[in-house]
Backbone bond lengths (Angstrom), bond angles and torsions (degrees), N, CA, C in turn:
res aa  C-N    CA-C-N  psi(-1)  N-CA   C-N-CA  omega(-1)  CA-C   N-CA-C  phi
1 M - - - 1.481 - - 1.526 105.22 -
2 T 1.352 117.54 51.72 1.473 117.77 -174.96 1.510 109.51 -99.55
3 D 1.349 119.45 163.66 1.296 122.76 176.34 1.571 113.59 -91.34
4 I 1.300 122.51 -176.82 1.447 123.07 -178.60 1.539 108.73 -125.59
5 A 1.258 117.16 38.41 1.363 119.30 178.87 1.454 117.51 -59.51
6 D 1.410 110.86 -32.02 1.560 111.79 176.96 1.406 117.71 -92.22
7 G 1.445 113.42 15.58 1.504 117.84 173.49 1.508 112.82 89.63
8 S 1.336 119.39 -8.42 1.503 121.27 175.94 1.539 107.51 -87.61
9 Q 1.365 110.58 155.53 1.391 116.17 -175.22 1.630 110.86 -100.77
10 P 1.382 116.51 129.51 1.438 114.34 179.97 1.550 110.42 -74.10
11 D 1.292 117.95 -171.35 1.517 120.48 175.06 1.548 102.31 -79.65
12 A 1.412 110.20 -173.02 1.394 117.67 -170.54 1.526 114.30 -65.88
13 A 1.367 116.54 -11.84 1.431 120.37 179.56 1.549 112.42 -90.83
14 G 1.269 119.60 6.11 1.490 124.63 -172.19 1.455 111.20 -68.34
15 L 1.390 120.70 -107.48 1.407 123.77 -178.79 1.439 113.84 -52.54
16 A 1.378 116.86 -45.51 1.507 119.86 -179.98 1.562 111.22 -57.14
17 G 1.392 114.82 -42.40 1.454 117.20 -179.27 1.595 108.26 -68.14
18 D 1.269 116.29 -43.66 1.446 119.36 176.38 1.544 112.12 -57.30
19 A 1.307 118.67 -36.83 1.430 122.64 -176.24 1.462 110.12 -73.01
20 L 1.301 118.67 -33.16 1.535 122.69 -176.88 1.602 110.64 -89.11
21 L 1.349 114.78 -37.29 1.447 115.72 -177.93 1.470 108.96 -95.61
22 R 1.380 115.98 64.07 1.431 121.46 177.07 1.561 110.92 -123.92
23 R 1.242 117.75 175.85 1.503 126.78 -171.91 1.542 106.44 -51.48
24 V 1.310 115.20 136.01 1.452 125.28 175.90 1.588 112.85 -93.73
25 R 1.326 117.17 168.62 1.424 116.23 172.70 1.510 111.88 -79.81
26 T 1.271 117.94 127.40 1.493 120.83 -172.13 1.518 111.26 -64.39
27 G 1.242 119.37 -26.38 1.572 121.47 -176.47 1.534 109.37 -71.72
28 N 1.286 115.49 -18.68 1.450 120.87 -176.55 1.491 109.83 -136.36
29 A 1.239 118.91 49.48 1.521 121.27 -163.66 1.541 108.80 -68.36
30 F 1.305 119.59 -45.40 1.416 122.02 -177.70 1.509 110.39 -63.92
31 E 1.268 119.68 -53.65 1.456 124.42 -178.64 1.515 110.43 -59.63
32 D 1.319 118.76 -44.73 1.513 122.30 -178.12 1.608 109.34 -67.30
33 T 1.357 116.04 -36.22 1.429 117.28 178.21 1.475 110.92 -65.56
34 V 1.322 117.11 -44.60 1.449 121.14 174.84 1.590 112.40 -54.61
35 S 1.301 110.53 -48.89 1.441 119.07 -177.07 1.520 110.35 -62.14
36 R 1.338 121.00 -42.79 1.412 122.09 178.59 1.545 113.66 -65.32
37 L 1.331 110.75 -45.04 1.500 113.41 177.87 1.583 111.12 -62.46
38 L 1.288 116.13 -39.47 1.477 120.91 177.42 1.490 112.98 -63.93
39 Q 1.329 119.16 -37.12 1.514 120.79 174.10 1.557 108.72 -66.85
40 T 1.319 116.95 -42.28 1.489 117.69 177.63 1.535 112.88 -56.79
41 I 1.343 115.08 -38.92 1.419 116.30 178.90 1.509 116.82 -76.19
42 R 1.385 113.07 -44.05 1.453 117.44 -171.88 1.632 107.30 -76.85
43 L 1.331 122.00 -24.04 1.340 117.22 178.64 1.511 113.09 -96.26
44 G 1.290 116.50 15.00 1.422 122.65 173.09 1.513 119.75 70.22
45 V 1.346 116.33 14.42 1.446 122.47 173.99 1.610 110.09 -61.27
46 V 1.291 117.95 -43.39 1.486 123.94 168.62 1.480 105.39 -111.93
47 S 1.366 118.62 120.54 1.445 127.13 -175.12 1.491 111.52 -75.32
48 P 1.328 120.29 162.14 1.489 120.62 165.41 1.547 116.28 -54.01
49 G 1.185 119.21 129.59 1.453 124.41 -177.62 1.514 116.13 89.91
50 E 1.402 116.08 -10.45 1.471 118.75 177.86 1.494 105.47 -87.67
51 A 1.425 110.19 161.94 1.422 119.35 -177.34 1.594 105.96 -96.31
52 L 1.463 111.30 149.11 1.399 116.37 170.56 1.509 107.73 -83.75
53 P 1.299 117.50 167.78 1.471 123.18 173.33 1.548 108.59 -56.38
54 S 1.250 120.92 165.03 1.475 124.78 179.66 1.605 108.79 -67.29
55 E 1.265 117.63 161.55 1.449 121.62 -179.79 1.546 104.19 -64.13
56 R 1.238 118.06 -41.50 1.504 114.74 -179.18 1.548 111.88 -62.35
57 D 1.286 117.41 -39.02 1.481 121.54 179.74 1.583 107.99 -66.95
58 L 1.269 113.75 -42.65 1.460 116.95 -176.85 1.551 112.23 -67.00
59 A 1.458 113.37 -35.65 1.488 115.13 178.52 1.579 109.57 -65.21
60 L 1.355 109.44 -44.26 1.503 110.60 -178.91 1.572 113.81 -63.66
61 R 1.396 119.25 -35.48 1.384 121.73 178.10 1.558 114.38 -67.37
62 F 1.389 110.17 -40.90 1.493 115.13 -176.78 1.527 112.21 -84.98
63 G 1.409 116.63 -16.63 1.367 117.63 177.12 1.623 109.35 77.30
64 V 1.318 113.94 35.61 1.460 118.57 -177.08 1.481 108.40 -134.42
65 S 1.357 118.71 172.78 1.472 118.70 -179.73 1.501 111.83 -79.76
66 R 1.283 114.31 161.60 1.534 118.65 178.70 1.500 109.78 -65.87
67 D 1.285 116.96 -27.29 1.540 118.32 174.56 1.509 112.10 -61.09
68 T 1.325 112.29 -43.88 1.514 120.46 176.57 1.561 109.93 -58.65
69 V 1.289 117.06 -52.65 1.442 121.94 177.23 1.506 110.31 -56.06
70 R 1.351 117.96 -45.76 1.492 122.48 -176.82 1.508 108.53 -63.88
71 D 1.282 116.37 -36.47 1.539 118.19 -177.59 1.515 109.34 -74.29
72 A 1.342 116.10 -38.31 1.484 120.10 177.26 1.461 109.99 -61.21
73 I 1.340 118.99 -48.45 1.441 124.51 -179.94 1.567 111.04 -57.72
74 K 1.294 113.08 -41.99 1.485 118.40 -177.64 1.533 107.89 -64.68
75 A 1.392 118.81 -41.36 1.435 120.81 -177.66 1.634 107.57 -63.13
76 L 1.304 116.20 -42.44 1.468 121.81 -177.50 1.569 109.67 -73.07
77 A 1.304 116.51 -29.47 1.498 119.19 175.09 1.541 109.79 -71.63
78 D 1.345 115.64 -39.83 1.419 118.59 178.24 1.538 114.29 -63.16
79 A 1.315 112.67 -34.40 1.473 122.76 177.16 1.513 116.35 -79.40
80 G 1.434 116.58 -4.07 1.407 119.54 176.65 1.509 118.00 95.96
81 F 1.337 116.68 0.69 1.502 118.67 -178.34 1.445 115.18 -86.66
82 L 1.298 119.64 -27.14 1.450 121.64 -179.15 1.557 112.39 -129.31
83 V 1.331 113.63 162.59 1.484 118.88 178.16 1.514 101.59 -142.44
84 S 1.402 112.55 144.69 1.510 124.08 177.60 1.446 109.28 -103.61
85 R 1.361 118.15 136.81 1.467 122.06 172.68 1.480 108.53 -130.01
86 R 1.311 111.55 140.26 1.469 119.45 -177.23 1.478 105.26 -100.38
87 G 1.386 113.12 167.89 1.449 126.53 177.92 1.557 115.44 101.49
88 R 1.316 113.97 -169.36 1.439 116.77 -174.39 1.532 115.05 -62.61
89 Y 1.327 117.96 -29.55 1.423 119.10 176.26 1.577 114.87 -111.07
90 G 1.428 111.70 28.11 1.362 124.00 -179.75 1.545 112.80 -71.63
91 G 1.309 108.66 -179.78 1.516 117.27 -179.57 1.556 110.02 143.52
92 T 1.271 115.00 -166.93 1.451 119.60 179.21 1.652 108.91 -109.74
93 F 1.248 113.81 123.89 1.524 121.51 -170.87 1.557 108.90 -119.65
94 V 1.313 114.73 144.86 1.503 120.48 170.75 1.451 110.41 -66.48
95 S 1.307 121.21 134.47 1.496 126.17 178.84 1.477 108.32 -55.71
96 D 1.266 114.04 150.51 1.484 119.58 171.86 1.583 113.49 -62.59
97 R 1.277 118.17 -27.69 1.423 125.98 -177.22 1.501 105.77 -121.59
98 V 1.313 121.44 109.85 1.477 120.90 -174.96 1.560 108.05 -91.04
99 P 1.341 124.24 122.59 1.355 122.78 -179.25 1.546 112.72 -60.04
100 L 1.344 117.65 153.48 1.452 123.95 171.68 1.486 116.92 -89.49
101 V 1.357 116.24 55.82 1.504 116.93 -179.03 1.520 105.61 -128.98
102 G 1.354 112.15 158.07 1.461 119.49 -178.95 1.531 107.59 -99.67
103 L 1.335 114.11 -168.04 1.403 123.17 -172.48 1.591 108.72 -59.85
104 S 1.358 121.87 -37.53 1.318 124.18 -177.83 1.491 113.20 -67.46
105 G 1.343 115.24 -20.67 1.542 119.30 173.81 1.462 112.56 -85.50
106 V 1.313 120.64 -4.10 1.515 123.27 175.36 1.543 112.47 -101.42
107 L 1.347 116.66 -45.11 1.389 116.97 -173.13 1.625 103.74 -105.44
108 D 1.378 110.27 121.90 1.441 121.08 -178.84 1.591 111.01 -67.66
109 D 1.334 113.13 -30.76 1.460 116.21 -176.00 1.532 113.59 -98.26
110 T 1.323 117.01 10.50 1.427 118.06 176.71 1.493 111.28 -79.92
111 T 1.338 119.37 160.00 1.519 121.84 174.90 1.512 106.01 -68.06
112 Q 1.304 115.12 122.97 1.434 118.49 174.87 1.565 114.64 -68.09
113 Q 1.353 115.37 131.39 1.392 119.49 -177.23 1.532 111.53 -76.17
114 S 1.290 120.09 143.97 1.441 123.22 -177.24 1.590 105.79 -74.36
115 D 1.380 113.09 141.90 1.477 116.92 175.98 1.535 111.99 -76.49
116 T 1.384 116.22 -3.97 1.410 120.51 -177.84 1.607 111.07 -87.85
117 V 1.245 119.36 119.61 1.400 129.01 179.39 1.503 107.74 -100.50
118 T 1.320 118.19 112.51 1.406 118.77 178.59 1.534 116.39 -91.47
119 P 1.285 120.02 156.62 1.550 119.39 -178.54 1.428 111.68 -57.30
120 E 1.285 120.11 -29.92 1.444 122.69 176.04 1.543 114.66 -66.31
121 D 1.346 113.61 -38.53 1.536 118.54 173.44 1.480 108.80 -62.13
122 L 1.341 121.56 -44.47 1.445 121.75 -179.80 1.479 111.14 -66.01
123 D 1.301 116.84 -43.49 1.516 119.80 -178.63 1.553 109.42 -56.79
124 D 1.311 115.26 -48.56 1.435 119.11 179.77 1.629 115.34 -59.55
125 V 1.270 114.33 -52.72 1.439 124.30 -174.42 1.605 108.88 -67.39
126 L 1.321 117.80 -50.58 1.362 122.79 177.66 1.510 113.57 -69.60
127 G 1.272 119.04 -37.06 1.541 119.93 174.56 1.495 111.34 -59.91
128 L 1.296 116.12 -46.48 1.524 121.10 176.57 1.508 110.58 -60.66
129 R 1.267 114.99 -41.82 1.434 117.51 -170.92 1.622 106.43 -64.59
130 D 1.308 112.77 -44.10 1.513 117.34 178.46 1.454 110.85 -56.19
131 V 1.287 118.57 -49.84 1.493 123.04 174.91 1.485 114.87 -49.52
132 L 1.340 115.87 -51.98 1.423 125.99 -168.14 1.541 106.79 -74.82
133 E 1.322 117.08 -48.76 1.491 118.73 -165.43 1.559 111.03 -86.96
134 V 1.299 117.71 -35.87 1.479 115.69 174.38 1.458 107.52 -66.99
135 G 1.333 122.81 -41.75 1.375 123.72 177.89 1.562 115.56 -61.71
136 A 1.272 113.54 -38.66 1.450 122.38 174.37 1.448 112.54 -59.39
137 A 1.396 117.57 -48.39 1.426 120.88 178.74 1.506 112.14 -65.63
138 R 1.303 117.80 -34.61 1.470 114.30 176.62 1.506 112.78 -69.69
139 A 1.330 116.26 -42.13 1.374 123.03 -179.69 1.489 113.96 -65.75
140 A 1.280 118.09 -37.81 1.493 123.89 172.26 1.499 112.30 -59.97
141 A 1.296 118.29 -45.50 1.446 122.99 -179.18 1.476 110.70 -67.72
142 D 1.282 122.45 -25.61 1.449 130.90 176.28 1.477 116.80 -68.76
143 R 1.429 113.55 -23.98 1.474 119.32 -171.47 1.509 107.58 -89.06
144 A 1.347 115.05 156.53 1.546 123.07 166.55 1.448 105.77 -86.95
145 L 1.314 118.77 107.81 1.417 126.22 -173.66 1.585 110.37 -85.04
146 T 1.286 114.92 142.25 1.401 118.44 173.53 1.466 114.58 -77.90
147 K 1.324 119.55 166.92 1.487 119.26 176.83 1.474 115.91 -57.59
148 A 1.404 117.88 -38.97 1.393 124.20 175.54 1.500 116.15 -65.68
149 Q 1.354 113.72 -34.57 1.414 118.22 174.94 1.590 112.51 -66.87
150 R 1.381 112.92 -43.58 1.523 116.09 179.70 1.488 112.42 -66.13
151 E 1.372 114.27 -34.78 1.488 115.45 177.21 1.521 114.78 -71.72
152 L 1.284 114.98 -30.86 1.460 117.70 172.62 1.533 114.19 -67.34
153 L 1.241 113.93 -36.94 1.489 120.71 174.92 1.533 111.53 -64.81
154 W 1.287 115.55 -46.51 1.478 119.73 178.59 1.488 111.50 -67.26
155 S 1.308 122.06 -40.43 1.353 125.26 179.40 1.480 113.03 -64.23
156 S 1.365 115.76 -39.94 1.531 121.34 179.65 1.489 107.94 -65.67
157 L 1.382 115.16 -42.68 1.484 118.82 179.64 1.480 113.92 -63.57
158 R 1.370 116.67 -39.70 1.506 118.24 178.44 1.451 113.34 -70.38
159 E 1.366 120.54 -38.37 1.406 120.70 173.44 1.429 117.40 -62.14
160 T 1.352 120.84 -39.54 1.332 125.21 172.34 1.538 114.52 -60.08
161 A 1.281 116.41 -46.49 1.488 123.65 -179.23 1.465 108.95 -64.08
162 E 1.365 121.14 -30.42 1.472 122.70 -177.79 1.499 111.43 -97.00
163 A 1.365 120.58 -0.85 1.415 121.07 -178.52 1.495 114.61 -62.13
164 S 1.301 114.97 148.89 1.425 119.33 167.73 1.508 109.74 -74.15
165 A 1.403 115.97 170.11 1.401 117.94 175.74 1.541 111.77 -64.51
166 D 1.254 120.96 -37.57 1.437 122.65 179.75 1.546 112.35 -62.65
167 D 1.206 116.05 -29.80 1.505 121.68 -173.05 1.496 111.00 -105.25
168 Y 1.330 118.07 -2.51 1.460 119.17 -170.90 1.544 116.16 -61.13
169 R 1.301 116.54 -43.18 1.393 121.97 -173.84 1.498 112.50 -70.14
170 R 1.371 117.83 -34.30 1.436 124.24 173.63 1.554 112.71 -59.42
171 L 1.318 111.83 -49.15 1.495 120.94 -174.17 1.585 109.83 -75.30
172 D 1.316 114.86 -35.21 1.449 125.35 174.46 1.607 105.77 -57.23
173 S 1.255 115.36 -54.17 1.453 120.86 177.38 1.496 113.07 -57.52
174 R 1.339 115.57 -43.19 1.502 118.68 179.42 1.531 109.72 -64.25
175 L 1.357 121.63 -39.42 1.437 121.54 176.04 1.537 108.91 -59.60
176 H 1.244 121.10 -48.27 1.452 123.86 -172.56 1.499 106.58 -67.27
177 L 1.317 120.89 -38.90 1.510 119.20 175.94 1.587 109.56 -69.77
178 A 1.329 118.60 -31.74 1.474 117.15 177.96 1.524 110.21 -64.86
179 I 1.322 118.25 -33.58 1.496 119.18 175.55 1.543 110.34 -69.02
180 G 1.265 113.98 -37.40 1.562 116.58 172.94 1.571 113.86 -60.36
181 E 1.334 114.46 -40.53 1.449 120.45 -179.68 1.500 110.30 -60.91
182 L 1.407 119.85 -32.36 1.442 120.64 -172.78 1.501 108.28 -70.07
183 V 1.308 118.01 -17.73 1.516 117.97 -177.63 1.531 110.76 -71.64
184 G 1.426 119.12 -22.69 1.396 120.59 177.51 1.531 115.00 76.55
185 V 1.280 118.95 15.02 1.483 122.86 178.72 1.428 108.45 -107.77
186 P 1.363 121.78 98.71 1.483 122.68 -173.46 1.615 111.69 -57.47
187 S 1.321 118.11 -37.61 1.424 117.30 -175.25 1.587 112.22 -72.39
188 L 1.265 114.48 -8.37 1.501 115.17 171.84 1.466 115.19 -74.71
189 M 1.447 117.38 -28.82 1.416 121.63 -173.16 1.550 114.64 -62.70
190 P 1.288 116.06 -41.77 1.565 114.29 178.04 1.466 115.03 -64.30
191 L 1.373 115.22 -34.92 1.512 118.97 176.47 1.475 107.33 -66.55
192 L 1.245 123.15 -46.58 1.443 126.82 179.79 1.585 111.19 -60.03
193 A 1.265 113.69 -43.88 1.450 118.07 -174.84 1.563 110.11 -71.45
194 D 1.337 117.14 -43.00 1.401 120.77 177.07 1.558 114.21 -63.25
195 N 1.296 113.15 -42.65 1.423 116.47 179.01 1.475 112.61 -67.39
196 R 1.401 120.56 -38.78 1.388 123.87 177.18 1.515 113.69 -63.41
197 M 1.303 115.36 -36.88 1.483 116.78 176.11 1.512 111.97 -64.19
198 R 1.340 117.09 -36.57 1.447 119.25 177.06 1.534 111.71 -70.78
199 I 1.385 118.81 -35.34 1.383 120.93 170.25 1.540 114.13 -59.63
200 N 1.239 114.53 -43.06 1.453 120.77 -177.34 1.525 110.71 -69.86
201 E 1.253 122.82 -33.26 1.419 123.54 171.37 1.519 112.75 -58.17
202 F 1.342 117.09 -41.58 1.402 122.19 174.07 1.503 113.75 -65.69
203 L 1.385 114.20 -46.41 1.509 122.10 175.46 1.445 113.23 -53.91
204 D 1.260 117.38 -37.64 1.508 123.54 -178.62 1.509 114.93 -63.09
205 H 1.395 112.54 -17.19 1.517 118.29 178.44 1.505 111.60 -92.43
206 I 1.313 122.64 -0.55 1.441 125.87 -178.25 1.525 110.23 -124.57
207 P 1.357 117.39 154.89 1.499 114.75 -178.34 1.510 109.69 -80.01
208 L 1.405 108.20 157.08 1.522 116.59 172.39 1.551 106.01 -82.56
209 L 1.294 115.41 126.83 1.464 120.85 179.91 1.526 108.17 -104.98
210 E 1.326 117.86 129.39 1.486 123.01 179.68 1.455 110.41 -56.98
211 R 1.312 122.36 -43.53 1.487 124.02 -175.52 1.525 108.34 -70.88
212 N 1.342 116.52 -32.79 1.466 115.18 176.27 1.477 112.73 -69.58
213 I 1.375 119.36 -35.97 1.364 125.62 -176.93 1.609 106.20 -63.14
214 A 1.330 112.87 -50.19 1.471 119.25 176.68 1.465 116.29 -52.94
215 H 1.333 111.32 -43.88 1.496 119.14 179.84 1.647 109.56 -68.55
216 S 1.320 113.27 -45.27 1.474 113.80 175.42 1.506 113.86 -60.22
217 N 1.282 119.74 -38.96 1.490 119.69 178.74 1.575 110.64 -63.13
218 E 1.362 114.90 -36.28 1.414 116.89 178.49 1.555 107.98 -66.47
219 Q 1.228 118.61 -45.71 1.453 121.82 176.13 1.515 115.95 -61.48
220 H 1.253 111.72 -40.46 1.534 114.56 172.55 1.534 112.11 -57.94
221 E 1.294 117.36 -45.46 1.447 119.32 175.82 1.516 114.55 -55.35
222 Q 1.374 112.78 -45.52 1.479 116.70 177.82 1.585 114.06 -63.66
223 I 1.219 117.32 -34.68 1.414 124.82 175.68 1.531 110.71 -64.33
224 V 1.328 112.43 -51.38 1.457 117.14 -175.99 1.631 110.04 -64.89
225 L 1.287 114.83 -44.06 1.462 117.52 177.39 1.531 113.85 -61.74
226 A 1.331 116.68 -34.05 1.489 121.89 175.24 1.476 109.85 -63.15
227 I 1.421 116.15 -47.39 1.303 116.68 -179.97 1.587 118.16 -65.01
228 L 1.371 111.25 -36.36 1.391 114.97 -179.45 1.520 118.75 -76.15
229 T 1.434 111.02 -18.03 1.480 115.41 171.89 1.467 114.29 -91.94
230 G 1.439 116.03 -2.00 1.459 116.07 -179.90 1.498 114.40 82.33
231 D 1.364 116.95 12.25 1.545 119.44 178.36 1.526 107.36 -84.37
232 A 1.268 121.43 91.61 1.416 124.19 -178.25 1.550 113.39 -66.83
233 D 1.343 117.10 -44.32 1.459 119.65 175.88 1.533 111.56 -59.40
234 R 1.317 115.84 -43.59 1.490 118.52 -176.95 1.546 106.27 -68.13
235 A 1.289 123.63 -44.43 1.433 124.70 178.88 1.520 110.80 -58.59
236 A 1.281 120.22 -38.66 1.394 118.54 178.83 1.536 115.61 -73.48
237 V 1.391 116.38 -38.33 1.401 122.06 173.20 1.600 110.91 -59.77
238 T 1.339 114.12 -54.15 1.473 114.86 -179.25 1.532 112.36 -60.97
239 M 1.235 115.42 -41.93 1.522 113.74 -178.77 1.599 107.59 -64.33
240 R 1.315 121.39 -43.40 1.442 118.27 177.81 1.558 112.91 -60.40
241 E 1.324 115.53 -39.44 1.458 115.72 179.31 1.555 109.20 -65.56
242 H 1.330 115.27 -34.36 1.485 118.66 176.30 1.512 114.45 -60.55
243 L 1.317 111.23 -48.87 1.546 120.26 -178.80 1.542 106.53 -63.97
244 E 1.313 120.01 -37.44 1.448 120.93 -174.65 1.544 111.95 -64.13
245 G 1.400 113.69 -32.96 1.389 118.63 178.21 1.581 111.89 -70.02
246 S 1.314 117.91 -39.79 1.472 120.97 174.95 1.546 108.83 -66.78
247 E 1.330 114.47 -39.88 1.606 114.18 178.90 1.450 109.19 -66.43
248 A 1.368 124.80 -39.53 1.437 120.03 175.98 1.565 114.20 -54.58
249 L 1.298 114.17 -48.38 1.459 119.88 -177.81 1.575 110.39 -62.77
250 L 1.318 117.02 -43.75 1.434 116.91 179.92 1.456 112.45 -67.98
251 R 1.341 118.31 -41.78 1.536 116.09 174.42 1.510 114.59 -67.81
252 G 1.375 115.45 -28.00 1.505 113.85 -179.59 1.485 110.06 -74.48
253 F 1.347 116.74 -31.28 1.484 117.27 -174.99 1.549 110.94 -90.49
254 L 1.325 116.66 -33.18 1.452 120.30 -167.52 1.529 115.82 -110.00
255 A 1.319 117.91 -25.85 1.471 120.09 -172.54 1.519 108.36 -86.30
């Protein structure tokens, strides 16, 4: 969870992790803590089998009590997202298999989200996604990337291309967040992460299609190559084409 003040790029838990593991609203401390931890898991910032920061560290980051963090961890453990281990190498770890449920599937007392997705919902989420992610791809291509940043992008691309169907959306999310991290604007990351969680909530309602995964992987490679070669216009065009494919599926199934 390091910053990039020296111009070097952290691992995939860098700016994205800092964006998600930040202070919560005190009026809804428990619910917001659960939500932030859930985002951290579902977006691949902390991978299956990896440990979360300590309860003390999380309490400091979120600005809440350790009891609140402990209760949030318990809720996510009960829902199958986390496991606790004791002993010298103990701690709280992300489950090897992450459930495909959202916040309403974790908190019994939260307001249940409607299964109905309106055209206005899609317009809002997809419109913001276009602004954020096309702009991020262009800005990333305009930057002089370090060796570590280039390696992060390549490794994120490779992991997504090799992902199983069960793990595809997590690693797809992680790749898109990695592109956002390259921009080097910390305030961008919370917007990207929140928007991606809303996108994933929609995607969880539609099937994963093998042909679409293959096409998405081809587009991911074109986007990454455009960024690495500094072709900002091409990066923006290919990212928009990629997003339009997801938009067509979502509108076809849900609108």
